[in-house]
N, C-alpha and C positions, 0 to 999 in steps of 0.2 A: 713148617709152612702149614697154613690153615688147611683143613680137610676139604674146604670148599675152594678149590683152585680154579684159576682161570683156565680156559681151554688151551691146550698145549700149543696151538698155532696162533693164539691171540697175542698181540703186542699191546700191553696195557698202556693207556695214556699216563702222562707223568703223575698226576695226582694220585691215580690208582697205584702206580709203581711205588710212590713214596710210602704208602701204607704197608707194602709187602717186602721191600728189600731188606735184606739182613736177617730175615726170620728163619731161614733154613740153616741149621748148623752143619758145617762140613762133615761132622762125625755123627750126626743124627741124635736126637734126644734119647735118653736111656729108656728102656721099656720097663713097665711095671710088672708086677707079679703075674699078671694075666697075659703078659706078652704084648700088651698095647703100648704103642709109642705115642705119648701125649703131644698135642700141638698147643703152642703158646702164642697169644696175640703179641707178646713181647718176649724176646729172647731172655732167658734167665741171666741175672747179673752174677757173674762168676768172679770172685776174688781169690787169687792163689799166687803163691810164689813157688812152692815145691809141688811137682807133679809126680805122682808115685807110678812105678812100672809094676806090671803084675808077674814079670818073670825076667830072668837074665837075658833071654832071647829078645824079649820086647825092649829091654834097656839098650842092648847092643844095636838094635835096628834104629832106635831113636838117636842114639849117639853118632851113628853113621850118617845122619842127615846133615847137610850143610846149614850152618846156623843163619846164613843169609837168606835161606828160604823160610825163615821163621816157622820151624816145625810146630805143629799144633799142640803137641803134648810132650815138652821136654823141661821147660822151665818158665816161670811166669813172666820173666822179662821178654820173652819171645811172643807173648801173648796168651790170652785165655779164649774160651769160646765167645766171650763178649767182644774181645778185640777182633776176632775173625768175623763176627756178625757185622760190626761197624765197617771194617775195611771192605768186606764183600759188598755191602750196601753202597759205599761210595765208589767203588770200582764199577758197579753196574750203572749208577746215575751219571758217572763221568765218562762212560764208554771206554773204560780203561782196561788194560791187561790185569793190573792189580793195583791195589792202594796200600799205603802205609799210614799208620797213625803216629802222631807226635805229642809231646807234652805241651806244645804251643804252636801257633801258626808260624812264629819266627823260626822255631826249630825246623819246621818243614821246609821253609825257604833256605835256611843256611845249609842244611844237610844236603838238599838237592844241588845247590851250587858246589858244595865240596865234592859231590859225587861225580859231577859232570865237567868240572874245570880243573884239569890236572895242573900241577905247579908249573909255572913258566908260560901258561897259555894266556891268550888275550880274552877278556870277558867284556861284553857290551851290556850295559844296564840303563834302563830308562831313567832319566833325570828326575822324574816325578815318583820314583820308587818310595815305598814305605821307609821312613827315616832310619829305623834300627837296621834294615837290610842294607842301606847305603853305608852306615857306619861299619857293619860287618865287612862289606866289600873293601872299603877304604883302609880298615885297620887290621883285618885278618887275612883276606885273600891276597892283599899285597905282600904280607909277611911270608906268605907261602910262594912268593915269586910270580904271582899273576899280575898282569897288567890290566887295570880296570879303567874302562872309559865310559863315561855317561853321555847319553844322547837325548836330544829333545825331539827328534823326528818321530812322527807317528805313521809315516808312510813306508812302503816296502823299498822304494828307490833310495830313500834317504838312509835307511838302515843298511841296505846292501852296499852302499858306497863306503861304509865304515868297516866292512868285513875285511879281515886280513887272513893270510895263510895259516896263522897261528890262532885265530879265533876259535874258541871251544863252545861258548854259550852265548846266547842272547837272552837276556832276562827282561820280560815284559810285565807290566802292571797295567791292566787295562779294565776299566778306566783307572787312570793314574791317581795316586794318593793326593788328597787335598785339592787338587784342581781338576781332576777327572777327565783328562784327555783320553780319547779312545783310539787305539791302534788299529791298523789295517792287518789284523791278525793273520788271516789265512794266506794273504799274499806275502806277508813278512816270513811266515813259516816256510812257504814254498822256496823263497829266495835263499833262506838260511840252509835248508836241506840240500839244495843244489850245491851249496859250498861246503857241505859236510858238517854244518853247525847245528848244535841242538838248541831247542827253544824251551825255556821255562816261563810259566806265566802265572802270576798271582790272580786267582779268580774269586777272591773273597767278596768283592762288591756284588757280583752277579749271582754266585752259586750255580750249580748245574741246572737250576730252574730256568734261569735266564740265558746261560751260555755254557756250552760244553767245549772247552778248548781243544781237547784231543780230536774232536770231530773236525777241527779246522787246522790240523797239522801241528799242534803243540805237542811236545814230547812229554812234559811233566806239568800238570796242573796243581798248583799249591793253594791252599786255603787256611785261613784262620777259622776253624770250626767253632771257635769261641763265640763267634758273632752270629750270623744268621742260622747256621746249621743247629747249634745248641739252642740259641734263640731265647734264653731266659736269664742271661747275665749271671749265671751261678757256676760256671766251670771255664776252664781254659784247655783248649785242644787244637791240634793242627793235623792236616792230612795232605798227603802228596799222592796223587793219582798218576800212574806211570803207564806208558805204552810198553810193549814187549822188549823193545830195544834198550830202554833205559832202566827197566824194573831192577835188574840184579845190581847195577851200579849203586842205585839209590838204597836198595835193601841192604847191601853190604856195608855202606857207609853208616847207615842208621844203626846197624848191629855193632859196628866198631866203636861207635860213640855212645853206645848204651842207651839209645833212644827208646823210650817206651811211654805208654800213657795209662793213666789210671783207669781201671775198669769202671769206677763209678762215673768218671767224666765220659767215657765211651758210651755208657748206658744212657747218659743224658743226651748225648749226641744222636743216639738212635731214637730216642723219644722226640727230639726236636725235628728229625726228618719227617715224621708222620704229618706235621702241620706246616711244613716249610712252604708248600705251595700256596696255601691260603694266606699265610703270614706275608710272603713276598708280594702278593697282589696288594695288600693293604698298605704295607710299607711304601711300595712304589707309587700307588695312587696318591697317597698323602704327600710324598716328596714332590711329585709333579705339581700338585696344587700349590705347595709352599714355595717352590722355586719361581713360579710365575707370579705369585702374590708378592714375594720379596722383590722381584725385579721391577715392580711398579712403585715401590716405596721410595720416597725422595731421600731417605737416609741411607740407601744401599747404592753403592757404586757399581757393583758387578756381581753376577751370579755365575758360579762355575758348576755347570750340570750338563751331561750329554744330551738331555732332553730339550735344551735351549737352542733354537736355530742359530747358526753361526758359531756355536761352540766347537772347538777343535775335535774332529772326529765325530760330529753329529750325524753325518751321513753314514759313517761306519757303524755307529750305534743302531741306527734304524735298520741297516742292512743285516747286521750280524745278531743283534740281541733281541730277545723275546719280551722286552720290557725294561723298566727302571727298577732299581732298588731304592732304598730309603735314604741314601747318603749323598749329600752334595755340599757345597760351600758358597758363601757370599762374602762380600767385602763391605763393611760399614765405612762411611765417610770418616775422615780424620776428626776426632773430637778429643778433648781433654780426658784424661784418665778417670776423673770423677764422673763424667757423663757416660763414658763407656761402662763404668762399673754400675751405673744406674740401670743400664739395659740388662746386664747379666743378673744383677741382684734382684731385679723385679720379675724375673721369669718364675712361673709356678708350675706349669705343665712340663716344661723342660728342665732337666737336671743339667748341671755342669760336670762333665766327666768324660774320661777316655772310653775307648771302645765304642761299639755300636752294634746293631743287629738284635738287641733284646726288645722286650715289650715296651720299654720306656723311651721317650724322646730325650735327646741329649744335644747339648751344644758344647763347644770347647773353642777358646781363642787359640789360634795357631801362630807362633812366632814367625815373623816375616822371612827370616832366613831359612825356613824349612821348605820353601817352594820357589823355584825359579819362575814359574808362571805369573807370580805376582808382579813381575817386571812389566807385564802388559798394562797393569793399572796404574795410571799416573796419579801422583799426589799422595801415595801411601794409603793408609786406612788399615782397619783391622780385619784380618781374614778369620772367618768363623765357619768351623765345620758343623754341620747340622745333621742329625740322624733322626728321621721321622719314625716314631714308635707306632703303637697300636692304638693310641688314644683317638677319640672322635676328632676328625679334621677341624671341626668348627671350634673346638676348645684349643687346638694348636694354633690356629690362625689368631683366635682372640688373644691368646697369651702373647704371641709375637707383637700384635698390635698394641697391647697395652705396655709392653716393654719398650717398644720404639717410641711410643707417645711419652713415656716417662723420661726419655732422653731429651725430648723437646722441652718438657716441663723444667728440668733441672738446668738446661741451658738458658731458658728464659729467666730463671731465678738469678743465675750467675751474671747475666747481662744486666739485670735490674740493679743488682748490688753494686756493679761497676759504675753504672750511671749515677747512683746515689752517692 
């Protein structure tokens, strides 16, 4: 920790906390020859597999520790000081008991489900869930004897009506993948807990900058730190922040499945946290501008974003969240493939690619079968997920404008050829 500490009774505001979390090693930095303990602005990057003991007694003390508690100094798979720095940072930001890192966001999601859904239990999962999680539930949880049920409801009463005596977990993703419905999270969690059911929520869209699920009753908050937390499109990382009641179950399952994360990626995650607040503000501001701009374009049938009045869960978003992130989607009116290709191929500021949360803006066409909410949109059309990066908003608007205009141009040429 810096020698210039905040007053012990002060509670730092979020942007200040982001610059400080994870900087205190649980074991303290080593002293130099003069007995002075150095302070680092960034925790040192520690790469290690083997950790040496200084004596037989020390070795036996380490060996006696339960592996599920991820002892600090036993073996690299249980973590290094870099692991501990990132996990402590995320636990603090998420108001969690403890946090666990994973090699990907998907690993954080699947291990959390495995830990809390015993074989034979009933699991409720939002229908708008991240597609690989849906496949895991349908193809793996069911093989373990779980009954998996998907739901479209975003309100507490609707979900409570689906609870059964054998329900173990309700899995939320709010806002939902691809169409971004927002759940009534706190009331859902209260109804689930009254029935003895755990709640897991994917918080990747918001990050703890915009929403802290555990403060609203969620038991485990999972995130793909690959996205906004790392923020530079150069590493893959996941995290699960747990309350005290779920921590041991998730930690034990992670240990049994050999889950660990690269110290290099964890270091990148710590680096990303320092600028997370300012980046999220620009991502969000740009996304709000683009969503409203696209909604006014004649080529666009529908915009899926919680910032839009009338969007499912818009009122809950305003009540629960501290702003918008940079990801939403829209539907282009049905056009021939050649016309659709003209739109994507004309883009210059936007790349075409998966993931999001980095500095660059991205679009990706989404297969219609990947989302049930597309049934709301009559007449088909192409669903496009858009991630607003950190470019100037004027350049992003202009890029979309020229790409949409190019669709009109190629359509006119095709019509002229038919007439001729």
